[in-house]
PDB file of N, CA, C and O in Angstrom, chain B, residues numbered from 101:
ATOM      1  N   UNK B 101      -7.984  17.477  21.310  1.00  0.00           N
ATOM      2  CA  UNK B 101      -8.143  16.416  20.343  1.00  0.00           C
ATOM      3  C   UNK B 101      -6.782  16.098  19.728  1.00  0.00           C
ATOM      4  O   UNK B 101      -6.025  17.002  19.374  1.00  0.00           O
ATOM      5  N   UNK B 102      -6.483  14.816  19.606  1.00  0.00           N
ATOM      6  CA  UNK B 102      -5.232  14.389  18.999  1.00  0.00           C
ATOM      7  C   UNK B 102      -5.536  13.447  17.849  1.00  0.00           C
ATOM      8  O   UNK B 102      -6.374  12.555  17.977  1.00  0.00           O
ATOM      9  N   UNK B 103      -4.865  13.638  16.737  1.00  0.00           N
ATOM     10  CA  UNK B 103      -5.030  12.764  15.576  1.00  0.00           C
ATOM     11  C   UNK B 103      -3.661  12.425  15.036  1.00  0.00           C
ATOM     12  O   UNK B 103      -2.722  13.214  15.141  1.00  0.00           O
ATOM     13  N   UNK B 104      -3.558  11.250  14.459  1.00  0.00           N
ATOM     14  CA  UNK B 104      -2.306  10.833  13.838  1.00  0.00           C
ATOM     15  C   UNK B 104      -2.557  10.593  12.367  1.00  0.00           C
ATOM     16  O   UNK B 104      -3.504   9.901  11.993  1.00  0.00           O
ATOM     17  N   UNK B 105      -1.712  11.161  11.538  1.00  0.00           N
ATOM     18  CA  UNK B 105      -1.793  10.964  10.093  1.00  0.00           C
ATOM     19  C   UNK B 105      -0.560  10.191   9.677  1.00  0.00           C
ATOM     20  O   UNK B 105       0.565  10.606   9.956  1.00  0.00           O
ATOM     21  N   UNK B 106      -0.769   9.070   9.012  1.00  0.00           N
ATOM     22  CA  UNK B 106       0.347   8.279   8.518  1.00  0.00           C
ATOM     23  C   UNK B 106       0.366   8.391   7.004  1.00  0.00           C
ATOM     24  O   UNK B 106      -0.642   8.146   6.341  1.00  0.00           O
ATOM     25  N   UNK B 107       1.515   8.761   6.462  1.00  0.00           N
ATOM     26  CA  UNK B 107       1.659   8.959   5.028  1.00  0.00           C
ATOM     27  C   UNK B 107       2.674   7.965   4.505  1.00  0.00           C
ATOM     28  O   UNK B 107       3.806   7.905   4.987  1.00  0.00           O
ATOM     29  N   UNK B 108       2.263   7.181   3.510  1.00  0.00           N
ATOM     30  CA  UNK B 108       3.182   6.235   2.903  1.00  0.00           C
ATOM     31  C   UNK B 108       3.683   6.800   1.590  1.00  0.00           C
ATOM     32  O   UNK B 108       2.920   7.393   0.827  1.00  0.00           O
ATOM     33  N   UNK B 109       4.941   6.618   1.334  1.00  0.00           N
ATOM     34  CA  UNK B 109       5.571   7.039   0.080  1.00  0.00           C
ATOM     35  C   UNK B 109       5.400   8.533  -0.203  1.00  0.00           C
ATOM     36  O   UNK B 109       5.281   8.937  -1.360  1.00  0.00           O
ATOM     37  N   UNK B 110       5.389   9.334   0.828  1.00  0.00           N
ATOM     38  CA  UNK B 110       5.303  10.786   0.641  1.00  0.00           C
ATOM     39  C   UNK B 110       6.698  11.379   0.725  1.00  0.00           C
ATOM     40  O   UNK B 110       7.544  10.906   1.484  1.00  0.00           O
ATOM     41  N   UNK B 111       6.925  12.406  -0.052  1.00  0.00           N
ATOM     42  CA  UNK B 111       8.236  13.028   0.024  1.00  0.00           C
ATOM     43  C   UNK B 111       8.253  14.075   1.139  1.00  0.00           C
ATOM     44  O   UNK B 111       7.207  14.418   1.689  1.00  0.00           O
ATOM     45  N   UNK B 112       9.418  14.568   1.463  1.00  0.00           N
ATOM     46  CA  UNK B 112       9.588  15.512   2.566  1.00  0.00           C
ATOM     47  C   UNK B 112       8.798  16.796   2.335  1.00  0.00           C
ATOM     48  O   UNK B 112       8.294  17.391   3.288  1.00  0.00           O
ATOM     49  N   UNK B 113       8.684  17.225   1.092  1.00  0.00           N
ATOM     50  CA  UNK B 113       7.959  18.455   0.785  1.00  0.00           C
ATOM     51  C   UNK B 113       6.498  18.347   1.198  1.00  0.00           C
ATOM     52  O   UNK B 113       5.943  19.276   1.787  1.00  0.00           O
ATOM     53  N   UNK B 114       5.879  17.218   0.891  1.00  0.00           N
ATOM     54  CA  UNK B 114       4.475  17.025   1.259  1.00  0.00           C
ATOM     55  C   UNK B 114       4.312  17.000   2.780  1.00  0.00           C
ATOM     56  O   UNK B 114       3.389  17.616   3.313  1.00  0.00           O
ATOM     57  N   UNK B 115       5.184  16.307   3.466  1.00  0.00           N
ATOM     58  CA  UNK B 115       5.100  16.244   4.930  1.00  0.00           C
ATOM     59  C   UNK B 115       5.292  17.628   5.533  1.00  0.00           C
ATOM     60  O   UNK B 115       4.570  17.996   6.460  1.00  0.00           O
ATOM     61  N   UNK B 116       6.249  18.406   5.032  1.00  0.00           N
ATOM     62  CA  UNK B 116       6.467  19.774   5.523  1.00  0.00           C
ATOM     63  C   UNK B 116       5.244  20.660   5.279  1.00  0.00           C
ATOM     64  O   UNK B 116       4.895  21.485   6.124  1.00  0.00           O
ATOM     65  N   UNK B 117       4.595  20.491   4.129  1.00  0.00           N
ATOM     66  CA  UNK B 117       3.399  21.283   3.824  1.00  0.00           C
ATOM     67  C   UNK B 117       2.282  20.960   4.801  1.00  0.00           C
ATOM     68  O   UNK B 117       1.581  21.862   5.260  1.00  0.00           O
ATOM     69  N   UNK B 118       2.109  19.696   5.121  1.00  0.00           N
ATOM     70  CA  UNK B 118       1.069  19.299   6.074  1.00  0.00           C
ATOM     71  C   UNK B 118       1.385  19.859   7.457  1.00  0.00           C
ATOM     72  O   UNK B 118       0.491  20.342   8.153  1.00  0.00           O
ATOM     73  N   UNK B 119       2.634  19.797   7.850  1.00  0.00           N
ATOM     74  CA  UNK B 119       3.022  20.344   9.156  1.00  0.00           C
ATOM     75  C   UNK B 119       2.758  21.850   9.207  1.00  0.00           C
ATOM     76  O   UNK B 119       2.343  22.365  10.246  1.00  0.00           O
ATOM     77  N   UNK B 120       2.993  22.565   8.097  1.00  0.00           N
ATOM     78  CA  UNK B 120       2.723  24.002   8.049  1.00  0.00           C
ATOM     79  C   UNK B 120       1.237  24.283   8.216  1.00  0.00           C
ATOM     80  O   UNK B 120       0.855  25.234   8.898  1.00  0.00           O
ATOM     81  N   UNK B 121       0.399  23.459   7.597  1.00  0.00           N
ATOM     82  CA  UNK B 121      -1.045  23.628   7.739  1.00  0.00           C
ATOM     83  C   UNK B 121      -1.494  23.409   9.174  1.00  0.00           C
ATOM     84  O   UNK B 121      -2.387  24.097   9.669  1.00  0.00           O
ATOM     85  N   UNK B 122      -0.869  22.445   9.836  1.00  0.00           N
ATOM     86  CA  UNK B 122      -1.218  22.146  11.219  1.00  0.00           C
ATOM     87  C   UNK B 122      -0.916  23.339  12.121  1.00  0.00           C
ATOM     88  O   UNK B 122      -1.640  23.586  13.085  1.00  0.00           O
ATOM     89  N   UNK B 123       0.135  24.069  11.818  1.00  0.00           N
ATOM     90  CA  UNK B 123       0.501  25.242  12.621  1.00  0.00           C
ATOM     91  C   UNK B 123      -0.577  26.317  12.573  1.00  0.00           C
ATOM     92  O   UNK B 123      -0.646  27.156  13.471  1.00  0.00           O
ATOM     93  N   UNK B 124      -1.417  26.309  11.542  1.00  0.00           N
ATOM     94  CA  UNK B 124      -2.497  27.277  11.426  1.00  0.00           C
ATOM     95  C   UNK B 124      -3.610  27.011  12.436  1.00  0.00           C
ATOM     96  O   UNK B 124      -4.403  27.902  12.743  1.00  0.00           O
ATOM     97  N   UNK B 125      -3.667  25.796  12.945  1.00  0.00           N
ATOM     98  CA  UNK B 125      -4.683  25.438  13.944  1.00  0.00           C
ATOM     99  C   UNK B 125      -3.964  24.970  15.204  1.00  0.00           C
ATOM    100  O   UNK B 125      -3.871  23.767  15.451  1.00  0.00           O
ATOM    101  N   UNK B 126      -3.450  25.912  16.011  1.00  0.00           N
ATOM    102  CA  UNK B 126      -2.618  25.540  17.157  1.00  0.00           C
ATOM    103  C   UNK B 126      -3.373  24.751  18.239  1.00  0.00           C
ATOM    104  O   UNK B 126      -2.740  24.096  19.068  1.00  0.00           O
ATOM    105  N   UNK B 127      -4.699  24.801  18.245  1.00  0.00           N
ATOM    106  CA  UNK B 127      -5.437  24.063  19.276  1.00  0.00           C
ATOM    107  C   UNK B 127      -5.521  22.569  18.955  1.00  0.00           C
ATOM    108  O   UNK B 127      -5.842  21.766  19.831  1.00  0.00           O
ATOM    109  N   UNK B 128      -5.240  22.199  17.733  1.00  0.00           N
ATOM    110  CA  UNK B 128      -5.304  20.787  17.348  1.00  0.00           C
ATOM    111  C   UNK B 128      -3.917  20.164  17.459  1.00  0.00           C
ATOM    112  O   UNK B 128      -2.920  20.768  17.064  1.00  0.00           O
ATOM    113  N   UNK B 129      -3.868  18.968  17.994  1.00  0.00           N
ATOM    114  CA  UNK B 129      -2.618  18.206  18.052  1.00  0.00           C
ATOM    115  C   UNK B 129      -2.646  17.206  16.913  1.00  0.00           C
ATOM    116  O   UNK B 129      -3.535  16.357  16.847  1.00  0.00           O
ATOM    117  N   UNK B 130      -1.693  17.302  16.029  1.00  0.00           N
ATOM    118  CA  UNK B 130      -1.640  16.398  14.892  1.00  0.00           C
ATOM    119  C   UNK B 130      -0.214  15.902  14.751  1.00  0.00           C
ATOM    120  O   UNK B 130       0.724  16.694  14.660  1.00  0.00           O
ATOM    121  N   UNK B 131      -0.059  14.602  14.735  1.00  0.00           N
ATOM    122  CA  UNK B 131       1.246  13.998  14.555  1.00  0.00           C
ATOM    123  C   UNK B 131       1.350  13.531  13.113  1.00  0.00           C
ATOM    124  O   UNK B 131       0.487  12.790  12.641  1.00  0.00           O
ATOM    125  N   UNK B 132       2.379  13.945  12.415  1.00  0.00           N
ATOM    126  CA  UNK B 132       2.586  13.544  11.027  1.00  0.00           C
ATOM    127  C   UNK B 132       3.869  12.751  10.971  1.00  0.00           C
ATOM    128  O   UNK B 132       4.920  13.211  11.417  1.00  0.00           O
ATOM    129  N   UNK B 133       3.775  11.549  10.417  1.00  0.00           N
ATOM    130  CA  UNK B 133       4.979  10.733  10.303  1.00  0.00           C
ATOM    131  C   UNK B 133       4.944   9.953   9.000  1.00  0.00           C
ATOM    132  O   UNK B 133       3.879   9.642   8.465  1.00  0.00           O
ATOM    133  N   UNK B 134       6.101   9.655   8.520  1.00  0.00           N
ATOM    134  CA  UNK B 134       6.234   8.867   7.299  1.00  0.00           C
ATOM    135  C   UNK B 134       6.553   7.436   7.702  1.00  0.00           C
ATOM    136  O   UNK B 134       7.435   7.196   8.527  1.00  0.00           O
ATOM    137  N   UNK B 135       5.833   6.492   7.117  1.00  0.00           N
ATOM    138  CA  UNK B 135       6.081   5.095   7.444  1.00  0.00           C
ATOM    139  C   UNK B 135       7.238   4.567   6.610  1.00  0.00           C
ATOM    140  O   UNK B 135       7.730   5.234   5.701  1.00  0.00           O
ATOM    141  N   UNK B 136       7.650   3.375   6.937  1.00  0.00           N
ATOM    142  CA  UNK B 136       8.715   2.730   6.176  1.00  0.00           C
ATOM    143  C   UNK B 136       8.259   2.533   4.729  1.00  0.00           C
ATOM    144  O   UNK B 136       7.062   2.517   4.442  1.00  0.00           O
ATOM    145  N   UNK B 137       9.189   2.391   3.860  1.00  0.00           N
ATOM    146  CA  UNK B 137       8.890   2.231   2.443  1.00  0.00           C
ATOM    147  C   UNK B 137       7.931   1.066   2.229  1.00  0.00           C
ATOM    148  O   UNK B 137       8.095  -0.005   2.813  1.00  0.00           O
ATOM    149  N   UNK B 138       6.937   1.291   1.393  1.00  0.00           N
ATOM    150  CA  UNK B 138       5.967   0.259   1.068  1.00  0.00           C
ATOM    151  C   UNK B 138       6.621  -0.729   0.104  1.00  0.00           C
ATOM    152  O   UNK B 138       6.891  -0.385  -1.047  1.00  0.00           O
ATOM    153  N   UNK B 139       6.874  -1.949   0.566  1.00  0.00           N
ATOM    154  CA  UNK B 139       7.597  -2.925  -0.239  1.00  0.00           C
ATOM    155  C   UNK B 139       6.815  -3.429  -1.446  1.00  0.00           C
ATOM    156  O   UNK B 139       7.412  -3.977  -2.373  1.00  0.00           O
ATOM    157  N   UNK B 140       5.500  -3.257  -1.458  1.00  0.00           N
ATOM    158  CA  UNK B 140       4.728  -3.747  -2.598  1.00  0.00           C
ATOM    159  C   UNK B 140       5.134  -3.055  -3.890  1.00  0.00           C
ATOM    160  O   UNK B 140       5.139  -3.677  -4.952  1.00  0.00           O
ATOM    161  N   UNK B 141       5.470  -1.789  -3.808  1.00  0.00           N
ATOM    162  CA  UNK B 141       5.779  -1.017  -5.006  1.00  0.00           C
ATOM    163  C   UNK B 141       7.276  -0.931  -5.310  1.00  0.00           C
ATOM    164  O   UNK B 141       7.702  -0.045  -6.051  1.00  0.00           O
ATOM    165  N   UNK B 142       8.070  -1.830  -4.753  1.00  0.00           N
ATOM    166  CA  UNK B 142       9.492  -1.770  -5.083  1.00  0.00           C
ATOM    167  C   UNK B 142       9.725  -2.295  -6.502  1.00  0.00           C
ATOM    168  O   UNK B 142       8.877  -2.996  -7.054  1.00  0.00           O
ATOM    169  N   UNK B 143      10.856  -1.962  -7.081  1.00  0.00           N
ATOM    170  CA  UNK B 143      11.136  -2.286  -8.486  1.00  0.00           C
ATOM    171  C   UNK B 143      11.092  -3.782  -8.770  1.00  0.00           C
ATOM    172  O   UNK B 143      10.574  -4.206  -9.803  1.00  0.00           O
ATOM    173  N   UNK B 144      11.633  -4.577  -7.859  1.00  0.00           N
ATOM    174  CA  UNK B 144      11.664  -6.025  -8.069  1.00  0.00           C
ATOM    175  C   UNK B 144      10.247  -6.590  -8.144  1.00  0.00           C
ATOM    176  O   UNK B 144       9.953  -7.424  -9.001  1.00  0.00           O
ATOM    177  N   UNK B 145       9.375  -6.138  -7.253  1.00  0.00           N
ATOM    178  CA  UNK B 145       8.006  -6.647  -7.260  1.00  0.00           C
ATOM    179  C   UNK B 145       7.252  -6.184  -8.511  1.00  0.00           C
ATOM    180  O   UNK B 145       6.479  -6.952  -9.083  1.00  0.00           O
ATOM    181  N   UNK B 146       7.467  -4.952  -8.933  1.00  0.00           N
ATOM    182  CA  UNK B 146       6.821  -4.453 -10.146  1.00  0.00           C
ATOM    183  C   UNK B 146       7.250  -5.286 -11.352  1.00  0.00           C
ATOM    184  O   UNK B 146       6.418  -5.651 -12.182  1.00  0.00           O
ATOM    185  N   UNK B 147       8.559  -5.593 -11.453  1.00  0.00           N
ATOM    186  CA  UNK B 147       9.039  -6.444 -12.551  1.00  0.00           C
ATOM    187  C   UNK B 147       8.371  -7.816 -12.507  1.00  0.00           C
ATOM    188  O   UNK B 147       7.983  -8.353 -13.544  1.00  0.00           O
ATOM    189  N   UNK B 148       8.237  -8.380 -11.312  1.00  0.00           N
ATOM    190  CA  UNK B 148       7.594  -9.685 -11.151  1.00  0.00           C
ATOM    191  C   UNK B 148       6.128  -9.623 -11.604  1.00  0.00           C
ATOM    192  O   UNK B 148       5.661 -10.511 -12.317  1.00  0.00           O
ATOM    193  N   UNK B 149       5.407  -8.579 -11.191  1.00  0.00           N
ATOM    194  CA  UNK B 149       4.008  -8.433 -11.591  1.00  0.00           C
ATOM    195  C   UNK B 149       3.874  -8.249 -13.099  1.00  0.00           C
ATOM    196  O   UNK B 149       2.948  -8.782 -13.711  1.00  0.00           O
ATOM    197  N   UNK B 150       4.797  -7.494 -13.701  1.00  0.00           N
ATOM    198  CA  UNK B 150       4.781  -7.310 -15.151  1.00  0.00           C
ATOM    199  C   UNK B 150       5.028  -8.639 -15.872  1.00  0.00           C
ATOM    200  O   UNK B 150       4.406  -8.916 -16.898  1.00  0.00           O
ATOM    201  N   UNK B 151       5.928  -9.453 -15.337  1.00  0.00           N
ATOM    202  CA  UNK B 151       6.203 -10.769 -15.926  1.00  0.00           C
ATOM    203  C   UNK B 151       4.971 -11.663 -15.816  1.00  0.00           C
ATOM    204  O   UNK B 151       4.643 -12.375 -16.765  1.00  0.00           O
ATOM    205  N   UNK B 152       4.284 -11.637 -14.675  1.00  0.00           N
ATOM    206  CA  UNK B 152       3.059 -12.425 -14.520  1.00  0.00           C
ATOM    207  C   UNK B 152       1.989 -11.969 -15.518  1.00  0.00           C
ATOM    208  O   UNK B 152       1.278 -12.794 -16.091  1.00  0.00           O
ATOM    209  N   UNK B 153       1.882 -10.665 -15.719  1.00  0.00           N
ATOM    210  CA  UNK B 153       0.911 -10.146 -16.689  1.00  0.00           C
ATOM    211  C   UNK B 153       1.259 -10.608 -18.097  1.00  0.00           C
ATOM    212  O   UNK B 153       0.374 -10.985 -18.866  1.00  0.00           O
ATOM    213  N   UNK B 154       2.552 -10.581 -18.441  1.00  0.00           N
ATOM    214  CA  UNK B 154       2.985 -11.032 -19.770  1.00  0.00           C
ATOM    215  C   UNK B 154       2.630 -12.502 -19.973  1.00  0.00           C
ATOM    216  O   UNK B 154       2.109 -12.879 -21.023  1.00  0.00           O
ATOM    217  N   UNK B 155       2.913 -13.331 -18.968  1.00  0.00           N
ATOM    218  CA  UNK B 155       2.594 -14.750 -19.063  1.00  0.00           C
ATOM    219  C   UNK B 155       1.094 -14.986 -19.191  1.00  0.00           C
ATOM    220  O   UNK B 155       0.653 -15.858 -19.940  1.00  0.00           O
ATOM    221  N   UNK B 156       0.312 -14.196 -18.445  1.00  0.00           N
ATOM    222  CA  UNK B 156      -1.146 -14.309 -18.525  1.00  0.00           C
ATOM    223  C   UNK B 156      -1.631 -13.900 -19.910  1.00  0.00           C
ATOM    224  O   UNK B 156      -2.492 -14.566 -20.485  1.00  0.00           O
ATOM    225  N   UNK B 157      -1.085 -12.809 -20.453  1.00  0.00           N
ATOM    226  CA  UNK B 157      -1.471 -12.348 -21.789  1.00  0.00           C
ATOM    227  C   UNK B 157      -1.161 -13.406 -22.854  1.00  0.00           C
ATOM    228  O   UNK B 157      -1.889 -13.533 -23.838  1.00  0.00           O
ATOM    229  N   UNK B 158      -0.082 -14.159 -22.651  1.00  0.00           N
ATOM    230  CA  UNK B 158       0.314 -15.203 -23.600  1.00  0.00           C
ATOM    231  C   UNK B 158      -0.408 -16.521 -23.351  1.00  0.00           C
ATOM    232  O   UNK B 158      -0.196 -17.492 -24.077  1.00  0.00           O
ATOM    233  N   UNK B 159      -1.260 -16.558 -22.327  1.00  0.00           N
ATOM    234  CA  UNK B 159      -2.004 -17.783 -22.021  1.00  0.00           C
ATOM    235  C   UNK B 159      -1.169 -18.841 -21.329  1.00  0.00           C
ATOM    236  O   UNK B 159      -1.558 -20.008 -21.287  1.00  0.00           O
ATOM    237  N   UNK B 160      -0.032 -18.452 -20.788  1.00  0.00           N
ATOM    238  CA  UNK B 160       0.877 -19.401 -20.136  1.00  0.00           C
ATOM    239  C   UNK B 160       0.699 -19.453 -18.619  1.00  0.00           C
ATOM    240  O   UNK B 160       1.356 -20.243 -17.942  1.00  0.00           O
ATOM    241  N   UNK B 161      -0.173 -18.625 -18.096  1.00  0.00           N
ATOM    242  CA  UNK B 161      -0.374 -18.557 -16.655  1.00  0.00           C
ATOM    243  C   UNK B 161      -1.778 -19.084 -16.357  1.00  0.00           C
ATOM    244  O   UNK B 161      -2.766 -18.595 -16.904  1.00  0.00           O
ATOM    245  N   UNK B 162      -1.846 -20.070 -15.499  1.00  0.00           N
ATOM    246  CA  UNK B 162      -3.131 -20.680 -15.195  1.00  0.00           C
ATOM    247  C   UNK B 162      -3.379 -20.606 -13.687  1.00  0.00           C
ATOM    248  O   UNK B 162      -2.553 -21.031 -12.879  1.00  0.00           O
ATOM    249  N   UNK B 163      -4.532 -20.058 -13.339  1.00  0.00           N
ATOM    250  CA  UNK B 163      -4.899 -19.929 -11.937  1.00  0.00           C
ATOM    251  C   UNK B 163      -5.814 -21.073 -11.541  1.00  0.00           C
ATOM    252  O   UNK B 163      -6.653 -21.506 -12.332  1.00  0.00           O
ATOM    253  N   UNK B 164      -5.658 -21.554 -10.336  1.00  0.00           N
ATOM    254  CA  UNK B 164      -6.549 -22.570  -9.791  1.00  0.00           C
ATOM    255  C   UNK B 164      -7.701 -21.839  -9.131  1.00  0.00           C
ATOM    256  O   UNK B 164      -7.496 -21.002  -8.252  1.00  0.00           O
ATOM    257  N   UNK B 165      -8.908 -22.157  -9.557  1.00  0.00           N
ATOM    258  CA  UNK B 165     -10.082 -21.487  -9.010  1.00  0.00           C
ATOM    259  C   UNK B 165     -10.807 -22.431  -8.064  1.00  0.00           C
ATOM    260  O   UNK B 165     -11.058 -23.588  -8.399  1.00  0.00           O
ATOM    261  N   UNK B 166     -11.138 -21.934  -6.889  1.00  0.00           N
ATOM    262  CA  UNK B 166     -11.847 -22.708  -5.880  1.00  0.00           C
ATOM    263  C   UNK B 166     -13.020 -21.887  -5.369  1.00  0.00           C
ATOM    264  O   UNK B 166     -12.934 -20.665  -5.244  1.00  0.00           O
ATOM    265  N   UNK B 167     -14.108 -22.569  -5.077  1.00  0.00           N
ATOM    266  CA  UNK B 167     -15.233 -21.890  -4.443  1.00  0.00           C
ATOM    267  C   UNK B 167     -14.940 -21.778  -2.951  1.00  0.00           C
ATOM    268  O   UNK B 167     -14.034 -22.435  -2.441  1.00  0.00           O
ATOM    269  N   UNK B 168     -15.700 -20.952  -2.263  1.00  0.00           N
ATOM    270  CA  UNK B 168     -15.522 -20.818  -0.816  1.00  0.00           C
ATOM    271  C   UNK B 168     -15.766 -22.157  -0.125  1.00  0.00           C
ATOM    272  O   UNK B 168     -15.082 -22.492   0.842  1.00  0.00           O
ATOM    273  N   UNK B 169     -16.719 -22.904  -0.607  1.00  0.00           N
ATOM    274  CA  UNK B 169     -17.009 -24.225  -0.019  1.00  0.00           C
ATOM    275  C   UNK B 169     -15.818 -25.159  -0.179  1.00  0.00           C
ATOM    276  O   UNK B 169     -15.470 -25.892   0.746  1.00  0.00           O
ATOM    277  N   UNK B 170     -15.189 -25.133  -1.362  1.00  0.00           N
ATOM    278  CA  UNK B 170     -14.014 -25.971  -1.584  1.00  0.00           C
ATOM    279  C   UNK B 170     -12.863 -25.573  -0.679  1.00  0.00           C
ATOM    280  O   UNK B 170     -12.162 -26.429  -0.139  1.00  0.00           O
ATOM    281  N   UNK B 171     -12.670 -24.275  -0.516  1.00  0.00           N
ATOM    282  CA  UNK B 171     -11.592 -23.795   0.372  1.00  0.00           C
ATOM    283  C   UNK B 171     -11.861 -24.187   1.812  1.00  0.00           C
ATOM    284  O   UNK B 171     -10.948 -24.606   2.524  1.00  0.00           O
ATOM    285  N   UNK B 172     -13.109 -24.054   2.250  1.00  0.00           N
ATOM    286  CA  UNK B 172     -13.461 -24.446   3.621  1.00  0.00           C
ATOM    287  C   UNK B 172     -13.277 -25.938   3.837  1.00  0.00           C
ATOM    288  O   UNK B 172     -12.857 -26.364   4.913  1.00  0.00           O
ATOM    289  N   UNK B 173     -13.590 -26.739   2.814  1.00  0.00           N
ATOM    290  CA  UNK B 173     -13.404 -28.196   2.913  1.00  0.00           C
ATOM    291  C   UNK B 173     -11.920 -28.530   3.007  1.00  0.00           C
ATOM    292  O   UNK B 173     -11.537 -29.450   3.730  1.00  0.00           O
ATOM    293  N   UNK B 174     -11.082 -27.795   2.283  1.00  0.00           N
ATOM    294  CA  UNK B 174      -9.635 -28.024   2.335  1.00  0.00           C
ATOM    295  C   UNK B 174      -9.067 -27.694   3.707  1.00  0.00           C
ATOM    296  O   UNK B 174      -8.078 -28.283   4.143  1.00  0.00           O
ATOM    297  N   UNK B 175      -9.700 -26.754   4.374  1.00  0.00           N
ATOM    298  CA  UNK B 175      -9.219 -26.319   5.684  1.00  0.00           C
ATOM    299  C   UNK B 175      -9.397 -27.391   6.739  1.00  0.00           C
ATOM    300  O   UNK B 175      -8.636 -27.445   7.704  1.00  0.00           O
ATOM    301  N   UNK B 176     -10.403 -28.254   6.565  1.00  0.00           N
ATOM    302  CA  UNK B 176     -10.731 -29.287   7.576  1.00  0.00           C
ATOM    303  C   UNK B 176      -9.837 -30.493   7.493  1.00  0.00           C
ATOM    304  O   UNK B 176      -9.994 -31.433   8.274  1.00  0.00           O
TER     305      UNK B 176
END
């Protein structure tokens, strides 16, 4: 049996601990890898989201609301 575990934003210590656990079950094949940095949680995006929240709290941010029917009509 082979399984792949993908870990996002994990540090080396966590990955090493998982690899050590895998060694306890030598009959199982487990690949552990760290993916590229998750861009959603980068500092610039967090600042942008915080600014949007501030604007929303102040009533300065207005969202356009559409029903599914309206969106489907726009698609045609």
